Each structure stands twice: as structure tokens, then as C-alpha cells.
Backbone as XML, in Angstrom:
<?xml version="1.0"?>
<chain id="A" units="angstrom">
  <residue number="1" name="MET">
    <atom name="N" x="0.845" y="-1.189" z="0.000"/>
    <atom name="CA" x="0.000" y="0.000" z="0.000"/>
    <atom name="C" x="0.887" y="1.248" z="0.000"/>
  </residue>
  <residue number="2" name="ARG">
    <atom name="N" x="0.578" y="2.177" z="-0.885"/>
    <atom name="CA" x="1.339" y="3.416" z="-0.963"/>
    <atom name="C" x="0.859" y="4.413" z="0.079"/>
  </residue>
  <residue number="3" name="ALA">
    <atom name="N" x="1.794" y="5.155" z="0.611"/>
    <atom name="CA" x="1.427" y="6.223" z="1.547"/>
    <atom name="C" x="1.081" y="7.463" z="0.730"/>
  </residue>
  <residue number="4" name="HIS">
    <atom name="N" x="0.066" y="8.173" z="1.169"/>
    <atom name="CA" x="-0.301" y="9.430" z="0.505"/>
    <atom name="C" x="0.731" y="10.481" z="0.849"/>
  </residue>
  <residue number="5" name="LEU">
    <atom name="N" x="1.061" y="11.299" z="-0.136"/>
    <atom name="CA" x="1.943" y="12.427" z="0.100"/>
    <atom name="C" x="1.093" y="13.640" z="0.417"/>
  </residue>
  <residue number="6" name="LYS">
    <atom name="N" x="1.237" y="14.167" z="1.583"/>
    <atom name="CA" x="0.579" y="15.426" z="1.918"/>
    <atom name="C" x="1.571" y="16.511" z="1.591"/>
  </residue>
  <residue number="7" name="ALA">
    <atom name="N" x="1.203" y="17.384" z="0.659"/>
    <atom name="CA" x="2.136" y="18.363" z="0.128"/>
    <atom name="C" x="2.807" y="19.186" z="1.210"/>
  </residue>
  <residue number="8" name="ALA">
    <atom name="N" x="2.036" y="19.652" z="2.172"/>
    <atom name="CA" x="2.607" y="20.508" z="3.205"/>
    <atom name="C" x="3.577" y="19.734" z="4.101"/>
  </residue>
  <residue number="9" name="ASP">
    <atom name="N" x="3.435" y="18.405" z="4.169"/>
    <atom name="CA" x="4.271" y="17.592" z="5.037"/>
    <atom name="C" x="5.544" y="17.092" z="4.373"/>
  </residue>
  <residue number="10" name="SER">
    <atom name="N" x="5.657" y="17.225" z="3.064"/>
    <atom name="CA" x="6.750" y="16.596" z="2.360"/>
    <atom name="C" x="7.562" y="17.584" z="1.516"/>
  </residue>
  <residue number="11" name="PRO">
    <atom name="N" x="8.871" y="17.695" z="1.810"/>
    <atom name="CA" x="9.694" y="18.554" z="0.957"/>
    <atom name="C" x="9.786" y="17.993" z="-0.465"/>
  </residue>
  <residue number="12" name="ASP">
    <atom name="N" x="9.559" y="16.677" z="-0.599"/>
    <atom name="CA" x="9.561" y="16.071" z="-1.931"/>
    <atom name="C" x="8.418" y="16.602" z="-2.787"/>
  </residue>
  <residue number="13" name="SER">
    <atom name="N" x="7.348" y="17.026" z="-2.167"/>
    <atom name="CA" x="6.205" y="17.561" z="-2.914"/>
    <atom name="C" x="6.579" y="18.833" z="-3.657"/>
  </residue>
  <residue number="14" name="ILE">
    <atom name="N" x="7.391" y="19.651" z="-3.031"/>
    <atom name="CA" x="7.834" y="20.875" z="-3.694"/>
    <atom name="C" x="8.680" y="20.521" z="-4.909"/>
  </residue>
  <residue number="15" name="ALA">
    <atom name="N" x="9.557" y="19.547" z="-4.747"/>
    <atom name="CA" x="10.375" y="19.097" z="-5.866"/>
    <atom name="C" x="9.513" y="18.475" z="-6.951"/>
  </residue>
  <residue number="16" name="LEU">
    <atom name="N" x="8.404" y="17.891" z="-6.561"/>
    <atom name="CA" x="7.498" y="17.260" z="-7.507"/>
    <atom name="C" x="6.749" y="18.287" z="-8.355"/>
  </residue>
  <residue number="17" name="VAL">
    <atom name="N" x="6.330" y="19.398" z="-7.749"/>
    <atom name="CA" x="5.525" y="20.383" z="-8.477"/>
    <atom name="C" x="6.353" y="21.500" z="-9.112"/>
  </residue>
  <residue number="18" name="ALA">
    <atom name="N" x="7.557" y="21.733" z="-8.642"/>
    <atom name="CA" x="8.383" y="22.819" z="-9.174"/>
    <atom name="C" x="8.595" y="22.725" z="-10.687"/>
  </residue>
  <residue number="19" name="PRO">
    <atom name="N" x="8.834" y="21.545" z="-11.241"/>
    <atom name="CA" x="9.003" y="21.476" z="-12.696"/>
    <atom name="C" x="7.734" y="21.826" z="-13.486"/>
  </residue>
  <residue number="20" name="LEU">
    <atom name="N" x="6.583" y="21.837" z="-12.843"/>
    <atom name="CA" x="5.329" y="22.160" z="-13.525"/>
    <atom name="C" x="5.109" y="23.666" z="-13.649"/>
  </residue>
  <residue number="21" name="ARG">
    <atom name="N" x="5.856" y="24.448" z="-12.891"/>
    <atom name="CA" x="5.648" y="25.903" z="-12.888"/>
    <atom name="C" x="5.781" y="26.537" z="-14.275"/>
  </residue>
  <residue number="22" name="PRO">
    <atom name="N" x="6.838" y="26.247" z="-15.050"/>
    <atom name="CA" x="6.931" y="26.863" z="-16.383"/>
    <atom name="C" x="5.737" y="26.526" z="-17.280"/>
  </residue>
  <residue number="23" name="ALA">
    <atom name="N" x="5.243" y="25.304" z="-17.195"/>
    <atom name="CA" x="4.078" y="24.927" z="-18.003"/>
    <atom name="C" x="2.834" y="25.687" z="-17.558"/>
  </residue>
  <residue number="24" name="LEU">
    <atom name="N" x="2.693" y="25.907" z="-16.254"/>
    <atom name="CA" x="1.555" y="26.680" z="-15.747"/>
    <atom name="C" x="1.624" y="28.125" z="-16.234"/>
  </residue>
  <residue number="25" name="VAL">
    <atom name="N" x="2.805" y="28.717" z="-16.151"/>
    <atom name="CA" x="2.971" y="30.103" z="-16.603"/>
    <atom name="C" x="2.647" y="30.198" z="-18.089"/>
  </residue>
  <residue number="26" name="LYS">
    <atom name="N" x="3.129" y="29.248" z="-18.861"/>
    <atom name="CA" x="2.873" y="29.248" z="-20.305"/>
    <atom name="C" x="1.374" y="29.108" z="-20.586"/>
  </residue>
  <residue number="27" name="TYR">
    <atom name="N" x="0.705" y="28.231" z="-19.839"/>
    <atom name="CA" x="-0.745" y="28.042" z="-19.994"/>
    <atom name="C" x="-1.490" y="29.353" z="-19.747"/>
  </residue>
  <residue number="28" name="PHE">
    <atom name="N" x="-1.179" y="29.992" z="-18.632"/>
    <atom name="CA" x="-1.876" y="31.230" z="-18.296"/>
    <atom name="C" x="-1.487" y="32.376" z="-19.237"/>
  </residue>
  <residue number="29" name="LEU">
    <atom name="N" x="-0.252" y="32.391" z="-19.700"/>
    <atom name="CA" x="0.178" y="33.424" z="-20.630"/>
    <atom name="C" x="-0.598" y="33.329" z="-21.935"/>
  </residue>
  <residue number="30" name="ARG">
    <atom name="N" x="-0.833" y="32.109" z="-22.409"/>
    <atom name="CA" x="-1.654" y="31.935" z="-23.614"/>
    <atom name="C" x="-3.080" y="32.409" z="-23.373"/>
  </residue>
  <residue number="31" name="LYS">
    <atom name="N" x="-3.581" y="32.212" z="-22.176"/>
    <atom name="CA" x="-4.961" y="32.587" z="-21.859"/>
    <atom name="C" x="-5.137" y="34.092" z="-21.695"/>
  </residue>
  <residue number="32" name="CYS">
    <atom name="N" x="-4.228" y="34.731" z="-20.939"/>
    <atom name="CA" x="-4.457" y="36.138" z="-20.587"/>
    <atom name="C" x="-3.571" y="37.115" z="-21.341"/>
  </residue>
  <residue number="33" name="GLY">
    <atom name="N" x="-2.433" y="36.678" z="-21.859"/>
    <atom name="CA" x="-1.561" y="37.568" z="-22.608"/>
    <atom name="C" x="-0.716" y="38.506" z="-21.762"/>
  </residue>
  <residue number="34" name="SER">
    <atom name="N" x="-0.752" y="38.347" z="-20.466"/>
    <atom name="CA" x="0.003" y="39.224" z="-19.565"/>
    <atom name="C" x="0.970" y="38.380" z="-18.737"/>
  </residue>
  <residue number="35" name="ALA">
    <atom name="N" x="2.265" y="38.616" z="-18.909"/>
    <atom name="CA" x="3.271" y="37.841" z="-18.176"/>
    <atom name="C" x="3.132" y="37.996" z="-16.655"/>
  </residue>
  <residue number="36" name="PRO">
    <atom name="N" x="2.966" y="39.219" z="-16.136"/>
    <atom name="CA" x="2.810" y="39.343" z="-14.678"/>
    <atom name="C" x="1.569" y="38.620" z="-14.147"/>
  </residue>
  <residue number="37" name="GLU">
    <atom name="N" x="0.463" y="38.726" z="-14.878"/>
    <atom name="CA" x="-0.753" y="38.038" z="-14.434"/>
    <atom name="C" x="-0.579" y="36.523" z="-14.521"/>
  </residue>
  <residue number="38" name="ALA">
    <atom name="N" x="0.083" y="36.046" z="-15.567"/>
    <atom name="CA" x="0.334" y="34.611" z="-15.714"/>
    <atom name="C" x="1.184" y="34.099" z="-14.556"/>
  </residue>
  <residue number="39" name="GLU">
    <atom name="N" x="2.185" y="34.865" z="-14.168"/>
    <atom name="CA" x="3.038" y="34.494" z="-13.025"/>
    <atom name="C" x="2.214" y="34.418" z="-11.743"/>
  </residue>
  <residue number="40" name="ASP">
    <atom name="N" x="1.362" y="35.420" z="-11.532"/>
    <atom name="CA" x="0.524" y="35.448" z="-10.328"/>
    <atom name="C" x="-0.430" y="34.260" z="-10.281"/>
  </residue>
  <residue number="41" name="LEU">
    <atom name="N" x="-1.058" y="33.963" z="-11.407"/>
    <atom name="CA" x="-1.998" y="32.846" z="-11.455"/>
    <atom name="C" x="-1.289" y="31.513" z="-11.206"/>
  </residue>
  <residue number="42" name="ALA">
    <atom name="N" x="-0.111" y="31.335" z="-11.802"/>
    <atom name="CA" x="0.657" y="30.103" z="-11.594"/>
    <atom name="C" x="1.052" y="29.964" z="-10.128"/>
  </residue>
  <residue number="43" name="GLN">
    <atom name="N" x="1.483" y="31.069" z="-9.535"/>
    <atom name="CA" x="1.854" y="31.045" z="-8.115"/>
    <atom name="C" x="0.657" y="30.660" z="-7.248"/>
  </residue>
  <residue number="44" name="ASP">
    <atom name="N" x="-0.492" y="31.213" z="-7.546"/>
    <atom name="CA" x="-1.706" y="30.903" z="-6.795"/>
    <atom name="C" x="-2.046" y="29.414" z="-6.903"/>
  </residue>
  <residue number="45" name="VAL">
    <atom name="N" x="-1.943" y="28.865" z="-8.088"/>
    <atom name="CA" x="-2.239" y="27.442" z="-8.297"/>
    <atom name="C" x="-1.284" y="26.579" z="-7.478"/>
  </residue>
  <residue number="46" name="LEU">
    <atom name="N" x="-0.002" y="26.886" z="-7.521"/>
    <atom name="CA" x="0.966" y="26.078" z="-6.782"/>
    <atom name="C" x="0.764" y="26.186" z="-5.277"/>
  </residue>
  <residue number="47" name="GLU">
    <atom name="N" x="0.437" y="27.366" z="-4.794"/>
    <atom name="CA" x="0.160" y="27.526" z="-3.363"/>
    <atom name="C" x="-1.036" y="26.690" z="-2.941"/>
  </residue>
  <residue number="48" name="ARG">
    <atom name="N" x="-2.093" y="26.721" z="-3.744"/>
    <atom name="CA" x="-3.280" y="25.919" z="-3.428"/>
    <atom name="C" x="-2.955" y="24.440" z="-3.445"/>
  </residue>
  <residue number="49" name="ALA">
    <atom name="N" x="-2.219" y="24.022" z="-4.455"/>
    <atom name="CA" x="-1.884" y="22.604" z="-4.581"/>
    <atom name="C" x="-1.030" y="22.128" z="-3.418"/>
  </residue>
  <residue number="50" name="LEU">
    <atom name="N" x="-0.043" y="22.919" z="-3.044"/>
    <atom name="CA" x="0.848" y="22.510" z="-1.963"/>
    <atom name="C" x="0.175" y="22.550" z="-0.597"/>
  </residue>
  <residue number="51" name="SER">
    <atom name="N" x="-0.854" y="23.351" z="-0.460"/>
    <atom name="CA" x="-1.511" y="23.444" z="0.846"/>
    <atom name="C" x="-2.601" y="22.405" z="1.058"/>
  </residue>
  <residue number="52" name="LYS">
    <atom name="N" x="-3.133" y="21.824" z="-0.031"/>
    <atom name="CA" x="-4.299" y="20.962" z="0.133"/>
    <atom name="C" x="-4.187" y="19.562" z="-0.451"/>
  </residue>
  <residue number="53" name="ALA">
    <atom name="N" x="-3.198" y="19.301" z="-1.232"/>
    <atom name="CA" x="-3.197" y="18.076" z="-2.032"/>
    <atom name="C" x="-2.618" y="16.866" z="-1.309"/>
  </residue>
  <residue number="54" name="ARG">
    <atom name="N" x="-3.141" y="15.717" z="-1.706"/>
    <atom name="CA" x="-2.583" y="14.421" z="-1.327"/>
    <atom name="C" x="-2.441" y="13.636" z="-2.620"/>
  </residue>
  <residue number="55" name="TRP">
    <atom name="N" x="-1.227" y="13.190" z="-2.890"/>
    <atom name="CA" x="-0.981" y="12.463" z="-4.126"/>
    <atom name="C" x="-0.317" y="11.141" z="-3.827"/>
  </residue>
  <residue number="56" name="GLU">
    <atom name="N" x="-0.551" y="10.195" z="-4.702"/>
    <atom name="CA" x="0.163" y="8.931" z="-4.631"/>
    <atom name="C" x="1.260" y="8.864" z="-5.681"/>
  </residue>
  <residue number="57" name="THR">
    <atom name="N" x="1.068" y="9.556" z="-6.800"/>
    <atom name="CA" x="2.049" y="9.513" z="-7.885"/>
    <atom name="C" x="2.271" y="10.918" z="-8.440"/>
  </residue>
  <residue number="58" name="ALA">
    <atom name="N" x="3.338" y="11.047" z="-9.213"/>
    <atom name="CA" x="3.625" y="12.321" z="-9.869"/>
    <atom name="C" x="2.540" y="12.654" z="-10.885"/>
  </residue>
  <residue number="59" name="GLU">
    <atom name="N" x="1.990" y="11.654" z="-11.541"/>
    <atom name="CA" x="0.919" y="11.883" z="-12.512"/>
    <atom name="C" x="-0.341" y="12.424" z="-11.833"/>
  </residue>
  <residue number="60" name="GLN">
    <atom name="N" x="-0.652" y="11.917" z="-10.650"/>
    <atom name="CA" x="-1.799" y="12.450" z="-9.902"/>
    <atom name="C" x="-1.548" y="13.908" z="-9.542"/>
  </residue>
  <residue number="61" name="ALA">
    <atom name="N" x="-0.349" y="14.224" z="-9.130"/>
    <atom name="CA" x="-0.013" y="15.608" z="-8.785"/>
    <atom name="C" x="-0.188" y="16.508" z="-9.995"/>
  </residue>
  <residue number="62" name="LYS">
    <atom name="N" x="0.322" y="16.064" z="-11.130"/>
    <atom name="CA" x="0.219" y="16.856" z="-12.357"/>
    <atom name="C" x="-1.238" y="17.072" z="-12.749"/>
  </residue>
  <residue number="63" name="GLY">
    <atom name="N" x="-2.029" y="16.016" z="-12.730"/>
    <atom name="CA" x="-3.449" y="16.135" z="-13.069"/>
    <atom name="C" x="-4.184" y="17.064" z="-12.123"/>
  </residue>
  <residue number="64" name="TYR">
    <atom name="N" x="-3.887" y="16.931" z="-10.836"/>
    <atom name="CA" x="-4.538" y="17.763" z="-9.817"/>
    <atom name="C" x="-4.175" y="19.235" z="-10.026"/>
  </residue>
  <residue number="65" name="ILE">
    <atom name="N" x="-2.905" y="19.505" z="-10.251"/>
    <atom name="CA" x="-2.444" y="20.882" z="-10.407"/>
    <atom name="C" x="-3.042" y="21.526" z="-11.650"/>
  </residue>
  <residue number="66" name="PHE">
    <atom name="N" x="-3.102" y="20.794" z="-12.745"/>
    <atom name="CA" x="-3.669" y="21.391" z="-13.946"/>
    <atom name="C" x="-5.190" y="21.506" z="-13.863"/>
  </residue>
  <residue number="67" name="ARG">
    <atom name="N" x="-5.834" y="20.674" z="-13.079"/>
    <atom name="CA" x="-7.270" y="20.851" z="-12.829"/>
    <atom name="C" x="-7.485" y="22.130" z="-12.019"/>
  </residue>
  <residue number="68" name="ILE">
    <atom name="N" x="-6.631" y="22.379" z="-11.037"/>
    <atom name="CA" x="-6.699" y="23.631" z="-10.275"/>
    <atom name="C" x="-6.502" y="24.814" z="-11.216"/>
  </residue>
  <residue number="69" name="ALA">
    <atom name="N" x="-5.554" y="24.704" z="-12.148"/>
    <atom name="CA" x="-5.267" y="25.800" z="-13.084"/>
    <atom name="C" x="-6.489" y="26.121" z="-13.937"/>
  </residue>
  <residue number="70" name="VAL">
    <atom name="N" x="-7.139" y="25.103" z="-14.461"/>
    <atom name="CA" x="-8.335" y="25.324" z="-15.289"/>
    <atom name="C" x="-9.434" y="25.970" z="-14.445"/>
  </residue>
  <residue number="71" name="ASN">
    <atom name="N" x="-9.642" y="25.460" z="-13.249"/>
    <atom name="CA" x="-10.665" y="26.033" z="-12.369"/>
    <atom name="C" x="-10.330" y="27.472" z="-11.986"/>
  </residue>
  <residue number="72" name="ARG">
    <atom name="N" x="-9.058" y="27.740" z="-11.743"/>
    <atom name="CA" x="-8.635" y="29.100" z="-11.374"/>
    <atom name="C" x="-8.905" y="30.058" z="-12.528"/>
  </residue>
  <residue number="73" name="TRP">
    <atom name="N" x="-8.654" y="29.620" z="-13.765"/>
    <atom name="CA" x="-8.914" y="30.461" z="-14.929"/>
    <atom name="C" x="-10.408" y="30.759" z="-15.060"/>
  </residue>
  <residue number="74" name="HIS">
    <atom name="N" x="-11.244" y="29.731" z="-14.859"/>
    <atom name="CA" x="-12.693" y="29.946" z="-14.932"/>
    <atom name="C" x="-13.165" y="30.891" z="-13.826"/>
  </residue>
  <residue number="75" name="ASP">
    <atom name="N" x="-12.620" y="30.734" z="-12.633"/>
    <atom name="CA" x="-12.975" y="31.634" z="-11.524"/>
    <atom name="C" x="-12.594" y="33.077" z="-11.852"/>
  </residue>
  <residue number="76" name="ARG">
    <atom name="N" x="-11.415" y="33.260" z="-12.417"/>
    <atom name="CA" x="-10.965" y="34.596" z="-12.777"/>
    <atom name="C" x="-11.899" y="35.238" z="-13.789"/>
  </residue>
  <residue number="77" name="ASN">
    <atom name="N" x="-12.322" y="34.455" z="-14.777"/>
    <atom name="CA" x="-13.223" y="34.990" z="-15.797"/>
    <atom name="C" x="-14.597" y="35.321" z="-15.222"/>
  </residue>
  <residue number="78" name="ARG">
    <atom name="N" x="-15.120" y="34.467" z="-14.372"/>
    <atom name="CA" x="-16.415" y="34.758" z="-13.734"/>
    <atom name="C" x="-16.320" y="36.021" z="-12.892"/>
  </residue>
  <residue number="79" name="ARG">
    <atom name="N" x="-15.254" y="36.144" z="-12.148"/>
    <atom name="CA" x="-15.075" y="37.313" z="-11.285"/>
    <atom name="C" x="-14.949" y="38.582" z="-12.121"/>
  </residue>
  <residue number="80" name="SER">
    <atom name="N" x="-14.239" y="38.513" z="-13.235"/>
    <atom name="CA" x="-14.079" y="39.713" z="-14.058"/>
    <atom name="C" x="-15.401" y="40.125" z="-14.694"/>
  </residue>
  <residue number="81" name="LEU">
    <atom name="N" x="-16.270" y="39.163" z="-14.959"/>
    <atom name="CA" x="-17.580" y="39.504" z="-15.520"/>
    <atom name="C" x="-18.459" y="40.230" z="-14.512"/>
  </residue>
  <residue number="82" name="THR">
    <atom name="N" x="-18.377" y="39.849" z="-13.255"/>
    <atom name="CA" x="-19.251" y="40.445" z="-12.251"/>
    <atom name="C" x="-18.625" y="41.628" z="-11.534"/>
  </residue>
  <residue number="83" name="HIS">
    <atom name="N" x="-17.313" y="41.653" z="-11.404"/>
    <atom name="CA" x="-16.674" y="42.727" z="-10.650"/>
    <atom name="C" x="-16.116" y="43.833" z="-11.528"/>
  </residue>
  <residue number="84" name="GLY">
    <atom name="N" x="-16.077" y="43.616" z="-12.822"/>
    <atom name="CA" x="-15.513" y="44.616" z="-13.707"/>
    <atom name="C" x="-16.543" y="45.566" z="-14.275"/>
  </residue>
  <residue number="85" name="VAL">
    <atom name="N" x="-17.764" y="45.511" z="-13.778"/>
    <atom name="CA" x="-18.833" y="46.348" z="-14.299"/>
    <atom name="C" x="-18.756" y="47.735" z="-13.665"/>
  </residue>
  <residue number="86" name="VAL">
    <atom name="N" x="-18.732" y="48.752" z="-14.520"/>
    <atom name="CA" x="-18.718" y="50.134" z="-14.047"/>
    <atom name="C" x="-20.043" y="50.765" z="-14.450"/>
  </residue>
  <residue number="87" name="VAL">
    <atom name="N" x="-20.745" y="51.290" z="-13.479"/>
    <atom name="CA" x="-22.032" y="51.917" z="-13.738"/>
    <atom name="C" x="-21.881" y="53.423" z="-13.570"/>
  </residue>
  <residue number="88" name="GLU">
    <atom name="N" x="-22.276" y="54.148" z="-14.601"/>
    <atom name="CA" x="-22.239" y="55.608" z="-14.532"/>
    <atom name="C" x="-23.671" y="56.117" z="-14.544"/>
  </residue>
  <residue number="89" name="TRP">
    <atom name="N" x="-23.908" y="57.110" z="-13.746"/>
    <atom name="CA" x="-25.259" y="57.661" z="-13.606"/>
    <atom name="C" x="-25.319" y="58.992" z="-14.330"/>
  </residue>
  <residue number="90" name="ASP">
    <atom name="N" x="-26.293" y="59.139" z="-15.194"/>
    <atom name="CA" x="-26.483" y="60.383" z="-15.931"/>
    <atom name="C" x="-27.691" y="61.086" z="-15.324"/>
  </residue>
  <residue number="91" name="ASP">
    <atom name="N" x="-27.432" y="62.113" z="-14.497"/>
    <atom name="CA" x="-28.514" y="62.825" z="-13.815"/>
    <atom name="C" x="-29.504" y="63.450" z="-14.790"/>
  </residue>
  <residue number="92" name="ALA">
    <atom name="N" x="-29.016" y="63.989" z="-15.882"/>
    <atom name="CA" x="-29.905" y="64.647" z="-16.843"/>
    <atom name="C" x="-30.863" y="63.635" z="-17.464"/>
  </residue>
  <residue number="93" name="ALA">
    <atom name="N" x="-30.373" y="62.486" z="-17.820"/>
    <atom name="CA" x="-31.225" y="61.464" z="-18.432"/>
    <atom name="C" x="-32.244" y="60.931" z="-17.427"/>
  </residue>
  <residue number="94" name="SER">
    <atom name="N" x="-31.812" y="60.735" z="-16.183"/>
    <atom name="CA" x="-32.744" y="60.205" z="-15.192"/>
    <atom name="C" x="-33.819" y="61.227" z="-14.854"/>
  </residue>
  <residue number="95" name="PHE">
    <atom name="N" x="-33.462" y="62.511" z="-14.849"/>
    <atom name="CA" x="-34.447" y="63.561" z="-14.582"/>
    <atom name="C" x="-35.466" y="63.633" z="-15.718"/>
  </residue>
  <residue number="96" name="ALA">
    <atom name="N" x="-35.001" y="63.547" z="-16.960"/>
    <atom name="CA" x="-35.903" y="63.587" z="-18.116"/>
    <atom name="C" x="-36.842" y="62.387" z="-18.091"/>
  </residue>
  <residue number="97" name="GLN">
    <atom name="N" x="-36.329" y="61.231" z="-17.744"/>
    <atom name="CA" x="-37.148" y="60.023" z="-17.667"/>
    <atom name="C" x="-38.197" y="60.176" z="-16.559"/>
  </residue>
  <residue number="98" name="ALA">
    <atom name="N" x="-37.797" y="60.772" z="-15.448"/>
    <atom name="CA" x="-38.724" y="60.959" z="-14.335"/>
    <atom name="C" x="-39.854" y="61.904" z="-14.721"/>
  </residue>
  <residue number="99" name="GLU">
    <atom name="N" x="-39.548" y="62.961" z="-15.483"/>
    <atom name="CA" x="-40.584" y="63.899" z="-15.927"/>
    <atom name="C" x="-41.575" y="63.219" z="-16.868"/>
  </residue>
  <residue number="100" name="GLU">
    <atom name="N" x="-41.056" y="62.360" z="-17.749"/>
    <atom name="CA" x="-41.921" y="61.676" z="-18.709"/>
    <atom name="C" x="-42.903" y="60.726" z="-18.031"/>
  </residue>
  <residue number="101" name="SER">
    <atom name="N" x="-42.506" y="60.156" z="-16.906"/>
    <atom name="CA" x="-43.381" y="59.197" z="-16.247"/>
    <atom name="C" x="-43.817" y="59.671" z="-14.857"/>
  </residue>
  <residue number="102" name="SER">
    <atom name="N" x="-44.008" y="60.982" z="-14.722"/>
    <atom name="CA" x="-44.457" y="61.509" z="-13.435"/>
    <atom name="C" x="-45.889" y="61.035" z="-13.162"/>
  </residue>
  <residue number="103" name="PRO">
    <atom name="N" x="-46.287" y="60.980" z="-11.883"/>
    <atom name="CA" x="-47.635" y="60.541" z="-11.564"/>
    <atom name="C" x="-48.715" y="61.402" z="-12.224"/>
  </residue>
  <residue number="104" name="GLU">
    <atom name="N" x="-48.487" y="62.721" z="-12.285"/>
    <atom name="CA" x="-49.466" y="63.588" z="-12.912"/>
    <atom name="C" x="-49.633" y="63.270" z="-14.390"/>
  </residue>
  <residue number="105" name="ARG">
    <atom name="N" x="-48.530" y="63.045" z="-15.039"/>
    <atom name="CA" x="-48.574" y="62.744" z="-16.467"/>
    <atom name="C" x="-49.260" y="61.394" z="-16.725"/>
  </residue>
  <residue number="106" name="VAL">
    <atom name="N" x="-49.003" y="60.419" z="-15.874"/>
    <atom name="CA" x="-49.618" y="59.101" z="-16.034"/>
    <atom name="C" x="-51.122" y="59.197" z="-15.844"/>
  </residue>
  <residue number="107" name="LEU">
    <atom name="N" x="-51.577" y="59.996" z="-14.852"/>
    <atom name="CA" x="-53.003" y="60.141" z="-14.581"/>
    <atom name="C" x="-53.734" y="60.860" z="-15.724"/>
  </residue>
  <residue number="108" name="LYS">
    <atom name="N" x="-53.063" y="61.762" z="-16.404"/>
    <atom name="CA" x="-53.678" y="62.507" z="-17.492"/>
    <atom name="C" x="-53.938" y="61.612" z="-18.705"/>
  </residue>
  <residue number="109" name="GLN">
    <atom name="N" x="-53.191" y="60.532" z="-18.844"/>
    <atom name="CA" x="-53.341" y="59.676" z="-20.032"/>
    <atom name="C" x="-54.511" y="58.814" z="-19.918"/>
  </residue>
</chain>
């Protein structure tokens, strides 16, 4: 029976995932086009993997890490859709709209 490797408990885990870093950066660079952002995303993935993962083999580690990378990319895109919205208020337009649908005007129709 193989013992599970808990990433935080094993210095070998760092050696196991370190070679995957360039591939992660390249993956994110293709997705976002920004080297600094790709570096940040890769770092985030490796931190998550090292803090939570249990692996039996190097292949499991690789699969787990790249699954985290895909999920992290989807999370980033969802967040940018909801948090990147800028709403500007046009007082003149809202005042004109309010005049058009005032209670007095509605009652007259």
C-alpha cells in the first residue's frame, strides 16, 4: 500500500511540483496575454496545490495541479464579468425620464 503524500508535510512535494511551474505560466500566458498576471496565477495554483493536495504519484499531482489551473482560470473569468462592471449615472437622463413618467402625467393619459 502506498502512503499518501501530503504536500505541506513533504519537501519532496515541492520538488514534484516545481518542474510544472513553467508549463503553468505558459498556460496562463496563452490565456491572458500578460506575463505578470500569468506568473501570479501560476503562483496561486501552486500555493493551493501545496496546501491541500494528497498524491500517490507524480501523474496524480500533475493532473490535480492542472485541474486547479483550469478552475482558477474559470474563476478569474467569472469574477471579471461580475466585478468589472462600471455603472455611470447620468442625472440629466434620469431627470428627463422621471418627468416623462411623473404621476401627474400618467393620470392625465
